[in-house]
C-alpha positions in Angstrom: -137.3 -1.5 131.1 -136.0 1.1 133.9 -138.7 1.8 136.6 -139.1 5.5 137.3 -137.6 6.8 140.6 -141.1 7.4 141.9 -142.0 3.8 141.7 -143.1 2.5 145.2 -140.6 -0.3 146.4 -143.9 -2.5 147.2 -147.3 -2.1 145.8 -150.3 -4.1 146.8 -153.4 -3.9 145.0 -156.6 -5.4 146.2 -154.9 -8.7 146.8 -156.9 -11.9 148.1 -156.1 -15.4 148.9 -158.0 -18.3 149.9 -157.0 -21.5 151.5 -160.1 -24.0 151.1 -162.8 -22.3 153.2 -160.5 -19.8 154.6 -160.2 -16.2 153.4 -156.8 -15.3 154.3 -156.6 -12.2 152.5 -159.8 -10.1 151.6 -158.9 -7.3 149.1 -155.8 -6.0 150.7 -154.1 -2.8 149.2 -150.9 -1.2 150.4 -147.9 0.8 149.1 -144.4 1.0 150.7 -142.1 3.9 149.6 -138.3 3.4 148.9 -136.2 3.6 152.2 -139.3 3.3 154.4 -139.5 1.0 157.4 -143.0 -0.4 157.1 -144.6 -2.7 160.0 -147.8 -4.8 159.3 -149.3 -5.3 162.8 -151.8 -8.0 163.6 -152.7 -11.0 165.7 -151.7 -14.4 164.8 -153.8 -15.5 161.7 -154.4 -12.1 160.7 -153.1 -12.8 157.2 -149.7 -11.2 157.7 -147.6 -14.3 156.8 -150.0 -15.0 153.7 -148.9 -11.5 152.4 -145.3 -12.0 152.7 -145.4 -15.4 151.1 -147.1 -13.8 148.1 -144.7 -11.0 148.0 -141.9 -13.7 148.1 -143.6 -15.7 145.3 -144.2 -18.6 147.4 -147.9 -18.4 146.9 -149.8 -16.8 144.2 -152.8 -14.4 144.8 -156.2 -15.5 143.8 -156.7 -11.9 142.8 -155.2 -8.5 142.6 -151.9 -7.6 141.6 -148.3 -7.3 144.0 -145.1 -5.7 142.6 -141.7 -5.0 144.0 -139.6 -2.2 142.6 -142.2 -2.1 139.8 -141.9 -5.8 138.8 -145.1 -8.0 139.2 -144.4 -11.0 141.4 -146.4 -13.2 139.3 -145.2 -12.3 135.8 -141.5 -11.1 136.5 -140.8 -13.2 139.6 -137.1 -13.6 139.0 -136.7 -9.7 138.8 -138.8 -9.3 142.1 -137.1 -12.0 144.1 -133.6 -10.3 143.0 -134.4 -7.1 145.0 -135.7 -9.2 148.0 -133.9 -10.2 151.2 -136.1 -12.5 153.5 -136.1 -13.6 157.0 -138.9 -16.1 157.5 -140.5 -16.8 160.7 -139.2 -20.2 161.0 -135.5 -20.4 161.4 -133.8 -21.3 157.9 -129.8 -21.3 158.5 -128.1 -24.5 158.0 -126.9 -25.4 161.5 -124.4 -27.9 160.1 -122.3 -25.2 158.5 -120.4 -22.5 160.2 -121.5 -18.9 160.4 -119.2 -17.8 157.4 -120.2 -20.9 155.3 -124.0 -20.0 155.6 -123.2 -16.4 154.4 -120.8 -17.7 151.5 -123.5 -20.3 150.1 -126.1 -17.6 150.1 -123.9 -15.5 148.1 -123.0 -18.2 145.4 -126.7 -19.0 145.1 -127.4 -15.5 144.1 -124.2 -15.3 141.8 -122.2 -12.4 143.9 -118.8 -12.4 142.3 -116.1 -14.0 144.8 -114.2 -10.6 145.6 -117.5 -8.9 146.4 -119.0 -11.6 148.1 -116.1 -11.9 150.5 -116.2 -8.1 151.1 -119.8 -8.1 151.7 -119.6 -10.9 154.4 -117.0 -9.5 156.3 -118.7 -6.1 156.5 -122.1 -7.8 157.5 -120.3 -10.1 160.1 -118.8 -6.8 161.7 -122.6 -5.2 161.6 -124.5 -8.0 163.2 -121.7 -8.7 165.7 -120.7 -12.3 164.6 -117.3 -11.8 163.4 -115.9 -13.4 166.4 -118.1 -16.5 165.6 -117.3 -16.5 162.0 -115.9 -20.4 162.3 -118.4 -21.7 164.7 -121.1 -24.0 163.6 -124.5 -22.4 163.8 -125.9 -24.9 166.2 -123.7 -23.2 168.7 -125.2 -19.8 168.6 -128.0 -18.7 170.5 -131.7 -18.0 169.3 -130.8 -14.2 168.9 -127.4 -14.8 167.3 -129.0 -17.0 164.6 -131.7 -14.3 164.1 -129.1 -11.8 163.2 -127.2 -14.5 161.0 -130.4 -14.6 159.1 -130.4 -10.9 158.5 -127.0 -10.7 157.4 -127.4 -13.5 155.0 -130.3 -12.0 153.5 -128.2 -8.9 152.5 -125.3 -10.5 150.8 -126.8 -10.2 147.5 -128.1 -6.9 146.2 -131.3 -6.6 148.1 -133.3 -3.5 148.2 -135.9 -4.6 150.4 -135.5 -6.5 153.5 -138.7 -8.5 154.6 -138.9 -10.1 158.0 -141.8 -12.1 159.1 -142.1 -11.9 162.9 -138.3 -11.8 163.3 -138.3 -11.6 167.1 -140.7 -14.4 168.0 -139.2 -16.5 170.7 -136.4 -14.0 171.5 -135.9 -12.5 174.9 -136.5 -8.9 175.4 -132.9 -7.9 175.3 -132.4 -9.9 172.2 -135.5 -8.3 170.6 -134.1 -4.8 171.5 -130.6 -5.6 170.0 -132.2 -6.8 166.9 -134.3 -3.8 166.1 -131.0 -1.8 166.8 -129.1 -3.6 164.2 -131.9 -3.2 161.5 -131.8 0.5 162.3 -128.0 0.5 161.5 -128.5 -1.6 158.5 -131.0 0.5 157.0 -129.0 3.6 157.5 -125.8 2.1 155.8 -127.4 0.2 153.2 -130.4 2.7 152.2 -132.8 -0.3 152.6 -136.5 -0.6 152.5 -137.8 -2.7 155.5 -140.9 -4.6 155.7 -141.5 -6.2 159.1 -144.5 -8.3 160.4 -145.3 -8.4 164.3 -148.0 -8.8 166.8 -145.7 -7.1 169.2 -147.3 -3.2 169.4 -144.4 -1.9 171.1 -142.1 -2.8 168.3 -143.7 -0.5 165.8 -142.7 2.5 167.7 -139.7 3.2 165.7 -141.2 2.3 162.3 -142.0 5.2 159.8 -145.7 3.9 159.1 -147.8 0.9 160.5 -150.6 -1.1 158.5 -153.0 -2.7 161.3 -154.5 -6.1 159.7 -157.1 -8.5 161.2 -158.9 -11.2 159.5 -157.3 -10.6 156.1 -158.4 -7.0 156.0 -156.4 -3.8 156.4 -158.0 -1.9 159.4 -155.8 1.2 159.2 -152.5 2.8 158.2 -150.5 5.6 159.6 -147.4 6.8 161.5 -147.2 5.4 165.0 -147.9 8.9 166.2 -150.9 9.2 164.0 -152.4 5.9 165.3 -151.8 6.8 168.7 -153.9 9.9 168.3 -156.6 8.2 166.3 -157.0 5.4 168.6 -155.5 6.1 171.9 -152.9 5.0 174.1 -152.9 1.6 175.6 -152.5 1.3 179.4 
């Protein structure tokens, strides 16, 4: 059934998740509008990755609901996943394949028709500045280039929501800056919704809204400017 245009791209309502004695998420609720760049900011161990894994249907929530584009990630997982492009914290590109082969394989997995797949790959290679590296094995790429490849790969299919879990971990300052520039351009060209987790406070400056989490709880939500006014500038 078609979803109304006012449906949030992401809706999380009172989600909790426990691993043994550890309460990773404690009644988390948030909504992300279509076309928004939304950051989840918090220290390591705050529950950011657990929430991403629930949205990506890797883990199931113990309680509460999570929806992507109106589809419950538990009861309509296939429809929810089809709308997702994901870049996980740990590298996941196949270093034995070339740059082009990684993109092509992903498109095949998602059933993207051959002609459309080739067109999108060419566009994405240009956008993430890897066209000159298309026939190189991924093992020859720097960490920053591999990250850009992962972002391009996540968008070969019809992803409406790009999810990035700590995408700049391990990158130098220049690579981190370039990656955010690429994300801004991708969002503009593809009308994407972007959800990113980070523990770098300076990285949320260019986002539309920021959700601060710690110990599995949402502490506050607002625009970067609102949070500065509310909590003061760091020195």
